[in-house]
C-alpha positions as a Python dict, from the first residue, in 0.01 Angstrom:
ca = {
    (1, 'X'): (0, 0, 0),
    (2, 'X'): (356, 76, -21),
    (3, 'X'): (633, 147, -278),
    (4, 'X'): (1018, 247, -148),
    (5, 'X'): (1149, 600, -291),
    (6, 'X'): (1493, 552, -276),
    (7, 'X'): (1599, 868, -322),
    (8, 'X'): (1583, 1010, 4),
    (9, 'X'): (1861, 845, 232),
    (10, 'X'): (1902, 805, 587),
    (11, 'X'): (2073, 1071, 778),
    (12, 'X'): (2163, 1121, 1139),
    (13, 'X'): (2419, 1370, 1165),
    (14, 'X'): (2135, 1614, 1375),
    (15, 'X'): (1952, 1523, 1679),
    (16, 'X'): (1592, 1420, 1613),
    (17, 'X'): (1371, 1719, 1538),
    (18, 'X'): (1003, 1696, 1516),
    (19, 'X'): (836, 1809, 1187),
    (20, 'X'): (682, 2116, 1165),
    (21, 'X'): (370, 2144, 942),
    (22, 'X'): (440, 2301, 605),
    (23, 'X'): (218, 2401, 263),
    (24, 'X'): (348, 2406, -105),
    (25, 'X'): (160, 2555, -392),
    (26, 'X'): (220, 2450, -751),
    (27, 'X'): (90, 2662, -976),
    (28, 'X'): (-31, 2525, -1321),
    (29, 'X'): (-93, 2692, -1645),
    (30, 'X'): (-261, 2501, -1879),
    (31, 'X'): (-323, 2706, -2165),
    (32, 'X'): (-123, 2509, -2433),
    (33, 'X'): (-84, 2146, -2507),
    (34, 'X'): (212, 2120, -2261),
    (35, 'X'): (141, 2207, -1883),
    (36, 'X'): (368, 2490, -1697),
    (37, 'X'): (422, 2494, -1399),
    (38, 'X'): (539, 2789, -1189),
    (39, 'X'): (918, 2752, -1017),
    (40, 'X'): (1125, 2983, -833),
    (41, 'X'): (1512, 2972, -817),
    (42, 'X'): (1623, 3044, -412),
    (43, 'X'): (1851, 3259, -311),
    (44, 'X'): (2220, 3121, -310),
    (45, 'X'): (2272, 3200, 68),
    (46, 'X'): (1933, 3052, 222),
    (47, 'X'): (1970, 2779, 456),
    (48, 'X'): (1719, 2542, 291),
    (49, 'X'): (1803, 2423, -74),
    (50, 'X'): (2016, 2723, -185),
    (51, 'X'): (2041, 2777, -537),
    (52, 'X'): (1745, 2504, -627),
    (53, 'X'): (1445, 2545, -816),
    (54, 'X'): (1136, 2507, -606),
    (55, 'X'): (759, 2562, -578),
    (56, 'X'): (666, 2849, -323),
    (57, 'X'): (600, 2723, 54),
    (58, 'X'): (675, 2715, 408),
    (59, 'X'): (543, 2648, 747),
    (60, 'X'): (214, 2716, 906),
    (61, 'X'): (180, 3009, 1095),
    (62, 'X'): (-79, 3084, 1356),
    (63, 'X'): (-291, 3349, 1204),
    (64, 'X'): (-304, 3110, 883),
    (65, 'X'): (-627, 2962, 1102),
    (66, 'X'): (-784, 3281, 1135),
    (67, 'X'): (-756, 3504, 840),
    (68, 'X'): (-1135, 3552, 679),
    (69, 'X'): (-1172, 3334, 363),
    (70, 'X'): (-1332, 3415, 42),
    (71, 'X'): (-1493, 3055, 29),
    (72, 'X'): (-1442, 2731, 270),
    (73, 'X'): (-1216, 2464, 150),
    (74, 'X'): (-1404, 2175, -50),
    (75, 'X'): (-1491, 1908, 156),
    (76, 'X'): (-1366, 1663, -32),
    (77, 'X'): (-1018, 1854, 13),
    (78, 'X'): (-1078, 1855, 368),
    (79, 'X'): (-1117, 1498, 365),
    (80, 'X'): (-800, 1440, 194),
    (81, 'X'): (-614, 1637, 443),
    (82, 'X'): (-766, 1459, 760),
    (83, 'X'): (-642, 1143, 618),
    (84, 'X'): (-307, 995, 759),
    (85, 'X'): (-109, 1007, 1059),
    (86, 'X'): (-21, 1180, 1279),
    (87, 'X'): (-417, 1325, 1257),
    (88, 'X'): (-503, 1653, 1243),
    (89, 'X'): (-813, 1893, 1298),
    (90, 'X'): (-1052, 2052, 1048),
    (91, 'X'): (-944, 2357, 1130),
    (92, 'X'): (-576, 2238, 1091),
    (93, 'X'): (-679, 2139, 715),
    (94, 'X'): (-784, 2496, 641),
    (95, 'X'): (-490, 2629, 804),
    (96, 'X'): (-288, 2432, 582),
    (97, 'X'): (-483, 2548, 275),
    (98, 'X'): (-432, 2885, 392),
    (99, 'X'): (-57, 2867, 426),
    (100, 'X'): (3, 2771, 81),
    (101, 'X'): (-171, 3064, -60),
    (102, 'X'): (19, 3284, 199),
    (103, 'X'): (337, 3147, 108),
    (104, 'X'): (265, 3176, -267),
    (105, 'X'): (164, 3543, -247),
    (106, 'X'): (465, 3612, -4),
    (107, 'X'): (712, 3485, -228),
    (108, 'X'): (607, 3517, -574),
    (109, 'X'): (362, 3787, -528),
    (110, 'X'): (74, 3639, -708),
    (111, 'X'): (-206, 3618, -473),
    (112, 'X'): (-503, 3344, -522),
    (113, 'X'): (-801, 3554, -403),
    (114, 'X'): (-1146, 3647, -449),
    (115, 'X'): (-1347, 3968, -379),
    (116, 'X'): (-1603, 3882, -126),
    (117, 'X'): (-1938, 3987, -76),
    (118, 'X'): (-1959, 4318, 82),
    (119, 'X'): (-1666, 4521, 164),
    (120, 'X'): (-1343, 4330, 219),
    (121, 'X'): (-1238, 4330, 566),
    (122, 'X'): (-910, 4481, 699),
    (123, 'X'): (-630, 4269, 724),
    (124, 'X'): (-327, 4323, 892),
    (125, 'X'): (72, 4153, 729),
    (126, 'X'): (87, 3926, 584),
    (127, 'X'): (-253, 3954, 447),
    (128, 'X'): (-278, 4329, 360),
    (129, 'X'): (-210, 4301, -13),
    (130, 'X'): (-511, 4112, -34),
    (131, 'X'): (-693, 4395, 151),
    (132, 'X'): (-552, 4637, -69),
    (133, 'X'): (-655, 4474, -350),
    (134, 'X'): (-1030, 4455, -260),
    (135, 'X'): (-977, 4049, -219),
    (136, 'X'): (-988, 3758, 36),
    (137, 'X'): (-791, 3461, 37),
    (138, 'X'): (-957, 3165, -203),
    (139, 'X'): (-848, 2765, -108),
    (140, 'X'): (-1137, 2633, -280),
    (141, 'X'): (-951, 2616, -613),
    (142, 'X'): (-691, 2380, -451),
    (143, 'X'): (-628, 2028, -480),
    (144, 'X'): (-376, 1787, -285),
    (145, 'X'): (-142, 1623, -479),
    (146, 'X'): (102, 1464, -240),
    (147, 'X'): (234, 1498, 134),
    (148, 'X'): (571, 1423, 244),
    (149, 'X'): (759, 1407, 555),
    (150, 'X'): (1143, 1525, 548),
    (151, 'X'): (1385, 1221, 670),
    (152, 'X'): (1507, 1239, 1026),
    (153, 'X'): (1852, 1345, 1074),
    (154, 'X'): (1812, 1649, 867),
    (155, 'X'): (1865, 2028, 1030),
    (156, 'X'): (1481, 2118, 915),
    (157, 'X'): (1220, 1862, 898),
    (158, 'X'): (890, 1945, 736),
    (159, 'X'): (540, 1755, 723),
    (160, 'X'): (439, 1935, 394),
    (161, 'X'): (112, 1907, 199),
    (162, 'X'): (170, 1957, -168),
    (163, 'X'): (-125, 2121, -329),
    (164, 'X'): (-198, 2272, -689),
    (165, 'X'): (-415, 2551, -818),
    (166, 'X'): (-486, 2668, -1171),
    (167, 'X'): (-317, 2993, -1269),
    (168, 'X'): (-644, 3128, -1373),
    (169, 'X'): (-682, 3166, -995),
    (170, 'X'): (-430, 3375, -971),
    (171, 'X'): (-648, 3757, -886),
    (172, 'X'): (-372, 3985, -785),
    (173, 'X'): (-7, 4047, -878),
    (174, 'X'): (248, 4230, -621),
    (175, 'X'): (513, 4396, -785),
    (176, 'X'): (855, 4363, -699),
    (177, 'X'): (844, 4051, -501),
    (178, 'X'): (1129, 3909, -714),
    (179, 'X'): (1454, 4071, -681),
    (180, 'X'): (1865, 3987, -657),
    (181, 'X'): (1808, 3984, -250),
    (182, 'X'): (1471, 3815, -202),
    (183, 'X'): (1445, 3461, -96),
    (184, 'X'): (1337, 3373, -482),
    (185, 'X'): (1584, 3567, -696),
    (186, 'X'): (1378, 3438, -1036),
    (187, 'X'): (1037, 3301, -1163),
    (188, 'X'): (974, 3090, -1449),
    (189, 'X'): (715, 2928, -1592),
    (190, 'X'): (804, 2581, -1743),
    (191, 'X'): (645, 2292, -1925),
    (192, 'X'): (669, 1954, -1746),
    (193, 'X'): (959, 1746, -1839),
    (194, 'X'): (1189, 2076, -1919),
    (195, 'X'): (1563, 2130, -1807),
    (196, 'X'): (1512, 2373, -1542),
    (197, 'X'): (1298, 2072, -1369),
    (198, 'X'): (1583, 1832, -1371),
    (199, 'X'): (1761, 2038, -1060),
    (200, 'X'): (1452, 2010, -881),
    (201, 'X'): (1495, 1849, -524),
    (202, 'X'): (1476, 1436, -532),
    (203, 'X'): (1120, 1507, -332),
    (204, 'X'): (977, 1771, -518),
    (205, 'X'): (1055, 1580, -851),
    (206, 'X'): (862, 1284, -685),
    (207, 'X'): (583, 1525, -648),
    (208, 'X'): (597, 1662, -974),
    (209, 'X'): (578, 1310, -1120),
    (210, 'X'): (254, 1278, -952),
    (211, 'X'): (113, 1592, -1071),
    (212, 'X'): (238, 1499, -1435),
    (213, 'X'): (30, 1194, -1430),
    (214, 'X'): (-287, 1354, -1240),
    (215, 'X'): (-300, 1609, -1568),
    (216, 'X'): (-238, 1337, -1829),
    (217, 'X'): (-611, 1227, -1689),
    (218, 'X'): (-722, 1542, -1737),
    (219, 'X'): (-919, 1774, -1471),
    (220, 'X'): (-791, 1759, -1175),
    (221, 'X'): (-1010, 1557, -906),
    (222, 'X'): (-1024, 1519, -550),
    (223, 'X'): (-1081, 1135, -558),
    (224, 'X'): (-744, 1094, -680),
    (225, 'X'): (-519, 895, -503),
    (226, 'X'): (-277, 1098, -270),
    (227, 'X'): (76, 959, -189),
    (228, 'X'): (207, 1011, 115),
    (229, 'X'): (628, 997, 123),
    (230, 'X'): (750, 944, 470),
    (231, 'X'): (1056, 758, 647),
    (232, 'X'): (1073, 422, 833),
    (233, 'X'): (1282, 126, 848),
    (234, 'X'): (1576, 301, 657),
    (235, 'X'): (1412, 370, 320),
    (236, 'X'): (1156, 654, 191),
    (237, 'X'): (840, 505, 135),
    (238, 'X'): (554, 605, -77),
    (239, 'X'): (196, 503, 77),
    (240, 'X'): (-131, 595, -25),
    (241, 'X'): (-338, 842, 234),
    (242, 'X'): (-615, 664, 330),
    (243, 'X'): (-529, 306, 180),
    (244, 'X'): (-556, -4, 434),
}
């Protein structure tokens, strides 16, 4: 199953770069009739998407696979992460989910965690804020919404898994993370379909549309279709992970 997503055009002004694994977290507040999502405005001087409203995210770090967690990722989430090509291991799937939580905490100061049974282990940076709050990162409430690979010819390329989680999963807030010199200079909870979301990167808007459709059906589920946006034959295409 494939659909063309023509918002992305072919670019060849940069040499081929292999995409690096990355994770993005979309936090959703469903307390009111219209769901709200958390977006941050990037600094005007950063290399990647300056001045754009984005969701927190970034590349997977080696340490993401080693940090202890409060609960394992659900088997159904792991199954979704293992679909598609290139193939990854279950350990890499866990790292992707954990990376989404780390990036959200680093960029927004909002940490998804849970108090462990017994004393929380000592954690080094960038996980120290969790340990200071007596928490471990908790990926058990994450859902995979989409996967997208940056087209070739770009200065940076990412193989990004887009996760979502309910705002109720936020267990701790670090003050002072958002300021004029930070990577994100502003955080806003905005209703789906509102004006700040009109300035999103085209691929980010694609993913947000997927989330909107999922939310319209009720509670999020792991058995829903997960789209995969990737580039071939001169166009960006939308496939369904695991479809034949």
